[in-house]
C-alpha positions as CSV (number, residue, x, y, z in Angstrom):
1,M,-216.5,76.8,-36.2
2,K,-214.0,79.4,-37.4
3,L,-214.9,83.0,-37.6
4,L,-213.3,86.2,-38.8
5,V,-214.5,89.4,-37.2
6,I,-213.6,92.6,-39.2
7,E,-214.2,95.7,-37.0
8,D,-212.0,98.8,-36.4
9,E,-213.7,99.9,-33.2
10,V,-211.5,98.2,-30.6
11,G,-214.0,98.2,-27.8
12,L,-216.7,96.6,-29.9
13,L,-214.3,94.2,-31.5
14,T,-213.2,93.0,-28.0
15,S,-216.8,92.6,-26.8
16,I,-217.7,90.6,-29.9
17,L,-214.6,88.3,-29.7
18,T,-215.1,87.7,-26.0
19,Y,-218.8,86.8,-26.5
20,L,-218.3,84.6,-29.5
21,R,-215.4,82.7,-27.9
22,Q,-217.7,82.0,-24.9
23,E,-220.1,80.5,-27.5
24,H,-217.3,78.1,-28.5
25,Y,-216.3,79.8,-31.7
26,S,-212.7,80.1,-32.7
27,C,-212.2,83.7,-33.8
28,D,-209.6,85.6,-35.8
29,S,-209.9,89.4,-36.1
30,A,-208.9,92.3,-38.4
31,T,-209.1,96.0,-37.9
32,S,-208.4,97.1,-41.5
33,L,-209.3,96.2,-45.0
34,H,-205.7,95.2,-45.7
35,Q,-205.5,92.9,-42.7
36,A,-208.8,91.3,-43.6
37,I,-207.9,90.6,-47.2
38,N,-204.6,89.0,-46.1
39,K,-206.4,86.7,-43.7
40,I,-209.1,85.7,-46.1
41,E,-206.6,84.9,-48.7
42,S,-204.5,82.7,-46.3
43,R,-207.2,80.7,-44.6
44,D,-210.9,79.6,-44.8
45,Y,-213.6,80.7,-42.4
46,D,-217.1,79.4,-41.8
47,C,-218.5,82.9,-41.4
48,V,-217.2,86.5,-41.6
49,V,-218.5,89.3,-39.5
50,L,-217.9,92.4,-41.6
51,D,-218.0,96.1,-40.7
52,I,-218.0,97.9,-44.1
53,D,-216.7,101.2,-42.7
54,L,-212.9,100.5,-42.4
55,P,-210.2,103.1,-42.1
56,D,-208.4,102.1,-45.3
57,G,-211.4,101.4,-47.5
58,S,-214.8,99.9,-47.9
59,G,-215.5,96.4,-46.5
60,L,-217.6,95.8,-49.5
61,K,-214.4,94.9,-51.3
62,I,-214.3,91.8,-49.1
63,L,-217.5,90.6,-50.6
64,Q,-216.2,91.3,-54.1
65,D,-213.0,89.3,-53.4
66,L,-214.9,86.4,-51.9
67,K,-217.1,86.2,-54.9
68,K,-214.2,86.6,-57.4
69,N,-212.2,83.8,-55.7
70,Q,-215.3,81.6,-55.4
71,K,-214.9,81.2,-51.6
72,A,-217.9,79.9,-49.6
73,E,-217.7,81.9,-46.4
74,G,-221.0,83.1,-45.0
75,V,-220.9,86.9,-44.4
76,I,-222.9,89.1,-42.0
77,I,-222.5,92.8,-42.3
78,I,-222.5,94.9,-39.2
79,S,-223.0,98.6,-39.9
80,A,-224.2,101.9,-38.5
81,H,-225.9,102.6,-41.8
82,N,-229.6,101.7,-41.7
83,S,-230.8,102.8,-45.2
84,I,-232.5,100.3,-47.5
85,D,-229.9,101.2,-50.2
86,D,-227.0,100.2,-48.0
87,R,-228.7,96.9,-47.1
88,L,-229.6,96.1,-50.7
89,T,-226.0,96.9,-51.8
90,G,-224.5,94.5,-49.3
91,L,-227.0,91.7,-50.0
92,K,-226.6,92.1,-53.8
93,L,-222.8,91.7,-53.4
94,G,-223.2,88.4,-51.6
95,A,-223.7,89.1,-47.9
96,D,-226.0,86.6,-46.1
97,D,-227.3,89.0,-43.5
98,Y,-227.2,92.7,-42.4
99,L,-227.2,93.8,-38.8
100,V,-227.5,97.5,-37.8
101,K,-225.4,98.8,-34.9
102,P,-226.0,98.9,-32.0
103,F,-227.1,95.3,-31.6
104,H,-227.2,92.7,-28.8
105,L,-224.3,90.2,-29.0
106,S,-226.8,87.4,-28.5
107,E,-228.6,88.4,-31.7
108,L,-225.3,88.5,-33.6
109,A,-224.5,85.0,-32.4
110,A,-227.9,83.7,-33.3
111,R,-227.6,85.1,-36.8
112,I,-224.1,83.7,-37.2
113,A,-225.4,80.3,-36.2
114,A,-228.3,80.6,-38.7
115,I,-225.9,81.4,-41.5
116,I,-223.6,78.4,-40.7
117,R,-226.6,76.1,-40.4
118,R,-227.9,77.2,-43.8
119,K,-224.5,77.1,-45.6
120,I,-222.8,74.1,-44.0
121,H,-225.7,72.0,-42.7
122,S,-228.3,72.6,-45.3
123,G,-230.5,74.5,-42.9
124,N,-230.6,71.7,-40.3
125,S,-229.8,72.3,-36.7
126,I,-229.2,68.5,-36.2
127,V,-226.0,67.0,-37.6
128,S,-225.7,63.2,-37.5
129,F,-223.3,60.5,-38.2
130,N,-224.5,56.9,-37.4
131,E,-225.4,56.9,-33.7
132,I,-223.9,60.3,-33.0
133,S,-226.2,63.4,-33.1
134,I,-225.3,67.0,-32.6
135,D,-227.8,69.7,-32.0
136,T,-226.0,72.8,-33.2
137,S,-228.6,75.2,-31.9
138,A,-228.1,73.9,-28.3
139,N,-224.5,72.8,-28.6
140,E,-225.4,69.3,-27.4
141,V,-224.1,65.9,-28.4
142,S,-226.0,62.7,-27.9
143,I,-225.4,59.0,-28.7
144,R,-228.5,57.0,-29.2
145,D,-230.5,59.9,-27.6
146,K,-228.3,60.0,-24.5
147,N,-226.4,63.2,-23.9
148,I,-222.7,63.2,-23.7
149,E,-220.6,65.9,-22.0
150,L,-217.8,67.3,-24.1
151,T,-215.5,70.3,-23.7
152,G,-215.9,73.2,-26.1
153,R,-212.9,72.1,-28.1
154,E,-214.0,68.5,-28.2
155,Y,-217.4,69.6,-29.4
156,D,-216.0,71.7,-32.1
157,L,-213.6,68.9,-33.2
158,L,-216.4,66.4,-33.4
159,L,-218.6,68.8,-35.4
160,Y,-215.8,69.6,-37.8
161,L,-215.0,65.9,-38.4
162,I,-218.7,65.1,-39.0
163,S,-219.1,68.1,-41.3
164,N,-216.1,66.7,-43.3
165,Q,-216.9,63.0,-42.9
166,G,-215.0,60.8,-45.3
167,K,-212.4,63.4,-45.9
168,V,-208.8,63.3,-44.6
169,I,-208.3,66.4,-42.5
170,P,-204.6,67.4,-42.1
171,K,-203.4,68.1,-38.6
172,H,-202.5,71.6,-39.6
173,A,-206.0,72.2,-40.7
174,L,-207.4,70.9,-37.4
175,I,-205.2,73.2,-35.4
176,D,-206.1,76.1,-37.7
177,H,-209.8,75.4,-37.2
178,L,-209.7,75.0,-33.5
179,L,-207.4,77.8,-32.5
180,S,-207.5,81.5,-32.7
181,E,-204.6,83.1,-34.5
182,E,-202.9,84.4,-31.3
183,L,-202.4,80.8,-30.1
184,D,-199.6,79.5,-32.2
185,Y,-198.7,75.8,-31.7
186,G,-196.5,75.6,-34.7
187,D,-195.6,72.0,-35.6
188,N,-196.4,70.8,-32.1
189,F,-199.3,68.4,-32.7
190,D,-199.6,67.3,-29.0
191,F,-202.6,69.6,-28.8
192,I,-204.5,67.7,-31.5
193,Y,-203.3,64.3,-30.2
194,T,-204.7,65.1,-26.7
195,H,-208.1,66.2,-27.9
196,I,-208.5,63.3,-30.3
197,K,-207.6,60.9,-27.6
198,N,-210.0,62.4,-25.1
199,L,-212.8,62.6,-27.6
200,R,-212.4,59.0,-28.7
201,K,-212.4,57.9,-25.0
202,K,-215.6,59.7,-24.2
203,L,-217.4,58.4,-27.4
204,Q,-216.3,54.8,-26.6
205,Q,-217.5,55.1,-23.0
206,H,-220.9,55.6,-24.5
207,N,-220.6,52.5,-26.6
208,C,-220.0,54.5,-29.8
209,G,-218.1,53.0,-32.7
210,D,-214.4,54.0,-33.2
211,Y,-214.9,56.2,-36.3
212,I,-212.0,58.6,-35.9
213,K,-209.2,57.0,-38.0
214,S,-205.6,58.2,-37.9
215,I,-204.0,58.6,-41.3
216,Y,-200.3,58.1,-40.8
217,G,-198.2,61.2,-41.4
218,T,-201.2,63.3,-42.5
219,G,-204.1,63.7,-40.1
220,Y,-207.5,62.1,-39.3
221,K,-210.7,61.0,-41.0
222,L,-214.2,60.2,-39.7
223,T,-215.5,57.1,-41.4
224,D,-217.3,53.8,-40.6
225,K,-215.4,51.9,-43.3
């Protein structure tokens, strides 16, 4: 899952990014309103972690822009303000949750997972495709009720393909989803080829159907047709 963390306090930002990446999220970051707007306009995220007190303006403008552009990112506000008016303002503008600083990083991760579950997986923690089942609350994959060990990137790749089953996913989109912005692979698709190959091998070792189809010159699609 792809996240954008908008926070101008460098120490807190670093702690959040480190923790969420350990939880297998791919994270981009922004420390100003200007940076955040540019990133949201150039790519899609599953969830945005938003500090509304930014040095060049209010983070609430992010909520207004998301709504105006009909973008579907989930948003959790993190703020030092604990008044009911601040909470109501954020929620009325389209935020999905509001977390007051200071907070435990584990609680932030749990709330992010809940938002993604609600927005992308219709509230379900179990995501399935034929004999493949993913428990997103435990980050576990099973085939016919037997657990399969995947790396963090393989897990995220499989979850992304299942969440977009039947759709052709361009290689650039897969790279963008799996990698943080500081890791630039450009047009070198060996990264994707390798992870697709390893994921297919592990699935087939568990007698799973070969559902990941290569679309020549474009990308990949998960389908049983």
